[in-house]
Every structure is written in C-alpha cells, then in structure tokens.
C-alpha positions in Angstrom: 84.8 32.5 126.2 87.6 33.1 127.4 88.2 35.6 130.1 89.6 39.0 130.0 92.0 40.9 132.3 90.8 43.7 133.9 93.7 45.5 132.6 92.7 44.5 129.1 89.2 46.1 129.1 90.9 49.0 129.0 92.1 48.7 125.6 88.3 48.7 124.3 87.2 50.5 127.2 84.9 53.6 125.3 82.2 55.5 125.5 78.4 56.7 125.7 76.7 58.7 123.3 74.0 61.6 122.8 73.2 62.7 127.2 69.6 63.5 127.7 68.3 66.5 130.5 71.8 66.4 131.9 75.3 65.6 131.7 74.8 62.8 134.1 72.0 61.3 132.6 73.8 58.8 130.0 72.7 56.6 127.5 74.2 52.9 126.5 77.3 52.9 125.9 79.2 51.9 121.8 80.9 50.2 120.4 82.0 52.1 118.3 86.2 52.9 118.2 88.0 55.9 119.5 88.6 57.0 115.5 84.7 57.3 114.9 83.6 58.4 118.2 86.1 61.2 119.1 85.1 64.1 116.5 83.2 66.8 118.4 83.7 69.0 121.3 80.1 66.5 122.4 81.9 63.5 122.2 84.6 64.3 124.5 81.1 66.2 127.0 80.0 62.4 126.3 83.2 61.3 127.6 83.3 63.2 130.2 79.6 61.5 131.2 81.3 58.4 131.1 83.6 58.5 133.6 80.9 60.0 136.1 78.2 56.7 134.8 81.0 54.8 136.0 81.1 55.2 139.2 77.3 54.4 139.6 77.1 51.4 138.7 76.6 48.2 141.3 80.3 47.2 141.1 81.3 50.9 142.3 79.8 52.3 145.4 75.9 51.4 144.6 76.6 48.1 145.8 80.3 47.0 145.5 81.8 49.7 147.5 79.6 49.6 150.3 80.6 46.1 151.1 84.6 46.9 150.9 85.0 50.1 152.1 82.0 50.1 154.5 81.3 46.7 155.8 84.4 46.1 156.8 84.9 48.5 158.9 83.7 48.3 162.7 79.9 50.5 162.1 78.7 47.5 160.8 78.4 43.1 159.9 76.6 40.6 158.0 74.4 38.2 159.4 73.9 36.1 156.8 76.9 34.2 155.4 74.6 32.7 152.9 74.1 35.6 151.0 75.6 35.6 147.3 77.3 32.1 148.5 79.3 34.3 151.0 80.7 37.1 149.2 79.7 40.0 151.3 80.6 38.1 154.6 83.3 36.5 154.2 84.8 40.4 153.2 83.2 41.2 156.7 84.9 38.5 158.4 88.3 39.1 156.3 88.2 35.5 154.9 87.7 36.5 152.1 89.9 34.8 149.0 91.5 36.5 145.7 88.3 34.5 143.7 85.7 37.1 145.8 83.2 38.5 142.8 82.8 41.7 144.8 87.1 41.5 145.0 87.1 40.8 141.2 84.2 42.8 139.4 85.3 46.5 141.6 88.9 46.2 140.8 87.8 45.5 137.2 85.6 48.7 137.4 87.7 51.1 138.4 89.9 50.1 135.4 87.2 50.2 133.1 86.7 53.8 135.3 90.3 55.2 134.3 90.1 53.6 130.5 87.1 56.2 130.1 89.3 59.0 131.2 92.5 57.6 129.6 90.5 57.9 126.2 88.6 61.3 126.5 92.3 62.7 127.3 93.9 61.6 124.6 91.1 63.2 122.6 91.0 66.7 123.8 92.4 68.3 120.8 88.9 68.1 119.0 87.8 71.3 121.6 88.7 74.0 120.0 87.3 76.1 122.8 90.2 77.0 125.3 87.9 77.2 128.6 85.7 73.7 127.6 88.9 72.2 127.0 90.9 72.5 130.3 87.5 72.0 132.1 87.1 68.8 130.5 90.5 68.0 131.0 90.3 68.4 134.7 87.3 66.7 135.2 89.2 63.0 133.1 91.6 64.2 135.9 90.1 64.2 138.6 88.1 60.7 137.6 91.3 58.5 136.8 92.8 60.7 140.1 89.3 58.9 142.5 89.2 56.1 140.8 93.4 55.4 141.2 92.9 56.7 144.6 89.9 54.9 145.7 92.5 51.5 143.9 95.8 51.5 145.5 94.0 52.2 149.2 92.6 48.6 148.2 95.0 46.9 147.0 98.5 48.8 147.0 100.6 48.5 143.7 98.9 48.5 140.6 99.8 49.3 136.9 99.9 52.2 136.7 98.3 53.7 133.1 98.4 56.7 132.0 97.3 56.5 128.1 95.5 53.9 126.2 97.2 50.6 125.5 96.8 48.4 123.2 96.0 44.3 124.7 99.3 42.9 124.6 101.1 45.7 126.5 98.1 45.7 129.3 99.3 42.3 129.8 102.7 42.9 129.5 102.3 45.7 133.2 104.1 45.3 136.4 102.9 46.9 139.5 103.7 50.1 140.4 104.8 51.1 143.5 102.3 52.4 145.6 104.4 56.1 146.1 104.8 55.7 142.3 100.5 55.3 141.8 100.6 58.6 144.2 102.1 60.4 142.9 100.2 60.6 139.4 97.5 60.9 141.8 98.4 63.8 143.1 100.4 65.0 140.0 96.2 64.8 138.5 94.4 66.7 141.1 97.1 69.6 141.6 96.2 70.1 137.7 92.9 69.8 138.0 92.1 72.3 140.2 93.6 74.5 138.8 91.8 73.8 135.3 87.8 73.1 137.0 85.9 76.1 137.4 85.7 77.0 141.8 81.2 76.4 140.6 78.6 75.8 137.2 76.3 78.5 136.4 73.6 76.2 134.7 72.3 74.1 136.3 72.5 71.3 134.1 76.0 71.2 135.1 75.2 71.1 138.6 77.3 67.6 139.7 80.3 68.2 137.9 83.9 68.0 139.1 84.7 71.6 140.8 87.7 72.7 141.6 87.0 72.5 145.5 86.2 68.9 144.9 90.0 68.3 143.5 91.0 70.1 146.6 89.2 68.6 148.6 90.2 65.5 147.2 93.7 66.2 147.2 93.9 67.1 151.0 92.9 63.7 151.9 95.1 62.2 149.4 98.1 63.9 151.3 96.6 63.2 155.0 96.5 59.0 153.6 100.1 59.5 152.8 100.9 61.4 156.1 101.9 64.3 154.0 99.8 66.6 156.7 102.0 69.7 155.9 101.3 69.8 152.8 97.4 68.4 153.4 97.2 71.7 155.4 98.0 73.9 152.5 95.8 72.6 150.2 92.2 72.3 152.5 93.1 75.8 154.0 92.2 77.0 151.0 88.7 75.7 151.4 88.0 77.1 155.7 87.1 80.3 156.7 88.2 82.8 156.2 89.1 82.0 152.6 85.7 79.5 151.6 86.1 82.4 148.2 84.7 81.7 145.8 83.8 78.1 146.1 81.7 78.7 150.4 81.6 75.4 151.2 79.1 75.3 154.5 77.4 73.2 157.3 74.1 72.9 157.1 72.6 73.9 160.3 70.7 70.6 160.5 72.2 67.9 159.1 69.9 66.1 157.8 69.3 68.1 155.6 71.8 67.4 154.0 70.9 64.4 152.9 67.7 65.3 152.6 66.6 63.9 148.3 64.8 67.4 148.0 67.9 69.4 149.0 70.8 67.5 146.5 73.6 68.9 145.7 73.4 71.4 148.4 76.3 73.8 150.0 78.2 71.3 151.9 78.2 68.4 149.1 82.2 68.7 147.6 81.0 65.7 145.6 79.1 63.1 145.4 77.5 59.9 142.8 74.7 61.9 141.7 71.4 59.1 140.3 67.9 60.4 139.7 65.8 58.3 140.1 62.4 59.6 137.8 64.7 58.5 134.8 65.2 54.7 133.8 68.6 53.0 134.4 70.1 56.6 136.7 67.9 55.4 139.5 69.9 52.3 142.3 67.8 49.8 145.2 67.9 50.1 148.3 71.6 48.6 149.2 71.2 45.6 151.7 73.5 47.4 154.0 71.6 50.2 154.3 68.2 48.3 155.4 68.0 47.4 159.1 71.3 47.2 159.5 73.6 45.1 161.5 75.3 48.4 163.9 78.2 48.2 166.6 76.0 48.9 169.7 79.4 50.6 170.6 79.0 53.4 167.8 75.3 54.2 168.3 76.6 54.2 172.2 79.4 56.8 172.1 76.7 59.5 170.5 76.2 61.6 173.1 72.6 61.8 175.0 72.0 65.5 172.4 73.4 64.5 169.2 71.3 64.9 166.8 73.5 62.3 164.1 72.1 59.4 166.4 68.5 59.8 164.7 70.3 59.7 161.3 71.1 55.9 162.3 67.0 55.0 163.1 65.2 53.0 160.5 61.9 54.2 158.1 59.5 52.0 157.4 58.8 52.1 153.8 56.9 49.4 153.2 57.6 45.3 154.9 60.6 44.4 154.0 62.6 47.4 153.2 63.6 49.6 156.2 66.0 52.1 155.8 68.3 54.2 157.9 67.2 57.9 157.7 70.0 59.0 157.1 70.0 57.3 153.0 66.0 57.6 153.4 63.7 57.9 149.9 61.0 56.9 148.4 60.5 54.7 145.8 59.4 55.8 142.1 56.5 54.5 141.3 57.5 54.0 137.3 61.2 52.5 137.4 61.1 51.5 141.5 63.6 53.0 142.3 65.5 55.5 145.0 67.3 58.6 144.0 69.8 59.1 146.8 73.6 60.5 145.5 75.8 59.0 147.5 78.0 61.2 148.8 81.6 61.1 148.0 83.6 64.6 149.6 81.3 67.3 152.1 82.4 70.1 154.1 82.3 68.4 157.4 84.6 66.1 156.2 87.0 68.7 155.3 86.4 70.6 158.5 87.3 67.9 160.2 90.8 67.4 157.6 91.9 70.3 158.3 91.8 69.9 161.7 93.5 66.5 162.2 95.9 67.8 160.0 96.8 70.8 161.5 97.2 68.7 164.4 99.4 65.6 163.9 101.6 69.0 162.5 101.3 71.2 165.6 99.0 70.0 169.0 97.5 74.3 170.2 97.1 73.4 173.6 93.5 76.8 173.2 90.0 76.1 172.4 90.5 79.2 169.7 93.1 77.1 168.6 92.0 76.3 164.3 92.2 72.7 164.9 90.1 73.3 167.9 87.1 75.3 166.1 87.3 73.2 163.2 86.2 70.1 165.6 84.4 72.1 167.7 82.3 73.4 164.9 80.9 70.2 163.6 80.5 69.0 166.5 78.5 72.3 167.4 76.3 71.5 164.4 75.1 68.2 165.2 74.6 69.6 169.0 76.5 68.0 170.4 79.2 68.6 173.5 81.8 71.2 172.1 85.2 69.8 173.3 87.5 71.7 176.1 91.3 72.1 176.2 90.5 70.1 179.5 89.4 67.3 177.6 92.0 67.1 175.0 95.1 68.2 176.9 97.6 65.9 174.1 98.3 65.8 170.6 97.1 62.0 171.1 93.4 62.8 173.0 93.6 64.9 170.3 93.9 62.5 167.0 92.1 59.7 168.8 89.4 62.5 169.8 89.1 63.7 165.8 89.2 59.3 164.6 85.9 59.5 166.8 84.0 62.4 165.3 84.8 61.1 161.5 83.4 58.0 163.5 80.4 60.1 164.5 79.9 62.2 161.4 80.5 60.2 158.5 78.7 57.0 159.4 78.0 54.9 155.9 79.4 57.3 154.3 82.0 54.3 152.6 85.2 56.9 155.0 85.4 54.1 158.6 87.3 51.3 157.2 90.6 54.2 155.4 89.8 55.6 158.6 91.1 52.6 160.5 93.2 51.6 158.1 95.5 55.5 157.6 95.8 55.8 161.4 96.8 52.1 161.9 93.7 51.1 164.4 91.5 49.0 162.2 92.9 45.5 164.7 92.1 47.3 167.8 88.9 48.5 166.5 87.4 45.2 165.3 88.8 43.7 168.4 87.3 46.0 170.5 84.0 46.9 168.9 80.6 45.4 169.8 80.6 43.5 166.8 81.7 40.1 166.0 84.8 39.5 164.2 87.1 37.5 162.9 91.4 37.7 163.6 91.9 40.7 161.5 95.8 40.4 161.1 97.8 43.6 159.2 98.2 41.8 155.5 94.2 42.2 155.2 94.9 46.4 155.1 94.9 45.3 151.6 92.3 43.2 149.7 93.8 40.2 147.5 94.0 40.9 143.5 91.9 38.8 141.5 92.8 35.7 140.8 91.2 36.2 137.6 94.5 38.4 136.9 97.2 36.8 137.8 96.3 33.5 136.4 95.9 36.2 133.0 99.0 38.3 133.7 101.3 34.7 134.9 104.5 37.3 135.7 104.9 36.4 139.9 107.9 38.6 140.2 106.6 41.8 137.8 102.6 41.1 139.0 102.6 39.6 142.3 99.4 39.1 144.6 99.0 40.3 147.7 101.6 39.3 151.1 99.1 36.8 152.6 96.4 36.0 150.3 
C-alpha cells in the first residue's frame, strides 16, 4: 500500500454519524463524502462531535501528547530503552529522529483534526438557526486553533490549511511561517470568543468549548508569543472582579479538581472528556502516570504544608497499576477502561498566566498588586506559604517564582515542556534536574517533521526538514 501524506489525509477526512448520550459520545466514522453528509444542523452537530473525538485519540491526548509534551520535560523520565522499540525513550533522551512513530502519528492526527474543522466550517449554511450556527462556527474555530497551537509549538513552521483542499493542492503546500500560523490562531480564537456562549444551559452540552475557553487559550497564545499587553487584556476578563458570566473559581481542595466524581467542575475551563462506562469512550492508564519516575527535585520543591505534593503519590489499583493520585480512577468492570478527563485549561492556569503577563509588563513592588495577589491565591489554595515582597524583590525573581509555581501546580497537565520553551529555560532546567538527560541543543526545542512527509512532498525549499534533523 502506498504511504499517504498526513496533509493528504485532510482531503478525505470526514466525520461520524449519530451521537449517543451526549455530544462527546461518538459513533464510528463513515466513509460518506461531504456532498452527501452535510445536509442538516444535526449533521453539523455530529461534525463538531467528530472534532472533539479527535482529541481523545491515543495519537493525541490519550497517549502520544503525554510523551511529546510531558515526558520531554524535566518532570519525569522513561527508564525503559526497549519499550515500544525505544519510541518514547528516544523522545525523552533527545535522541528521536524523523522516523519516530509517536511524532509521525501525532502529526497526522493533528492534521486530520484540522481537516474536520475545515470540512465543517464550509458547510455551516445548512444550519438555519442563527445562534446555533454561530456556536458551531465558534467550536470549529476553537478546536482548529487548539490543534494549530499544538502543532506550531511542536514543529514550528507548517502548512496552514484553512479550507478543504484536493490532493494535488495538499502536496504542493509550503510551510507557512510561525508568525503566519499564530496570526491564524489568534483570528480563530478572537472570532470564537465572540461567537461561543459563556455557558451551556443543558447538561448534554456540558464540556463544549465556551467563550471563556477561547479567551483562556488566546491568553496562552499571546503569552507564548510574548505579547504581554494583549495577554493581560484577554485574561483580565476571566479574573475578579470581571469573572461574570464565566464564574470560574479555584476549588477549596485541589484534589477535588481531578476527582472523577466531580468532572467538569467550576475550575475546569476545557478538558478532553472520557466516559468509561461507554464502549470506546474510556481510556487505559497512561504509562507515565503509572508508578512514574519523577524528578526528585520536583518532589522536594513542595513545602511541608503544600497539599499538591500528595497528588503525586501513588495508589494501588492492582499489582500492575499504581497511578498517581492526580489521575486516580477505577477500571469499569464492563469496558475495563478508565474515565479521567485530561484537563487542557483550568482557572489556576489562568491566574498564573495573568500574574506572569502583569509582571512582564511591569514589576509591582507590593504584595497587594494583582500579580502578587493571583500568584499567592494559587499558593494559598494549596496551603503553601504565600510570597512576601522580600521573597520576590524584583521582576526576575517574580518571573522565576511564577515558572516554579506553574511546575508545582500543573505537573502531568502537559504544560511544563512548553513553559520551559517559551521562557528559554529548557536547557538549564533539564541540565539541573535529577533526571538522566542526554545533551539537549536549542534546535531540539522543535521536533523533526516526519520523514514520510518530507519524502512525499519532495520540496526541500518550500517544505524543508527542521534544522538539526
């Protein structure tokens, strides 16, 4: 069988048919063409469901993203060089090449997901209800932006595809600049934040992207681009006293944020949703959340009263499965799967992003200034000792404190690697960790473009391999 480029997958990627129980419960994909598929508003709703389902894949948040975004960081390491033919070990040790399967499968999955959004967007006119049409457009745009945001941070310049395309055009696409991709992401999220509702009234819709999710992600995008004034302006709408109508809040007990009996709670802004009681909608126990080899310096960074430290301890499900408490669940007796959601955006992250952006614009030497208040709000919820002005007397010390706090607050939430990259601290952090790390060079801040893509496109000028690979 001929190998097919991941970009070419976008040509024929269409979506599933009916939904069960909720919009996140997805039926198998059909092979119908878009001419026959998109006829009613229900078809568009199913198309949106297909976009959400793409995130559930083992090639994305269920497995490979954990490897690419968390294992790569200084939080955790792979100690099994022979596992999966060294697929994950080489990523962890900065030895991965352009033929790495986790890298190529994630690349293909992301472009497949982008294709789903593109296919849905061009058929929105079948929806006659104006508000529903706006919501669907916002969801397609939010999800497309999320996928491009992951892609540009993983690989840098990439083909930018915003409409369905035919095979010949797909193969001819050059790599668009990083700035060009970010401009498209910003446009999608800005548009989505104006189209999406602040909340959904029906329980069946709970978990869909909201205007608050679009603004939170846009704030993260601006922070990544070092557009700090724009990040402040965007995130300000989500924090006191401007939280209405979003009403996000920190839960008093941080362990409740991750409880499978308290999913999609008031701290969760957007998450990849799983239902273990439904066949095909649960997931297995991620190997790196199961008896993980954690950086001892991470564990020792928590103060003696910090309640977040306990979330990294393990519990025993059976002799082979001892997950960290943060992702504790029991296997469904029928499906033999777990149902933890994978959180992409939550309120504590927003508060820390806001504090960081404020400090980057101007350091404030007062513990009553917003940057100090929101940093300490996150610490206080975890019963950690709040920072005093003497602890953080200047902009640099405050910057370091926020980065450390993000590590303490968000381990295993696929944030750390990207935090290290955007703060240009990856090399020093990994060098100074208690992990076994091969030499890391700056070109490895990006992954290689899959060699299959390079070979099929065959355009070293318009579609070159990333430097160093």
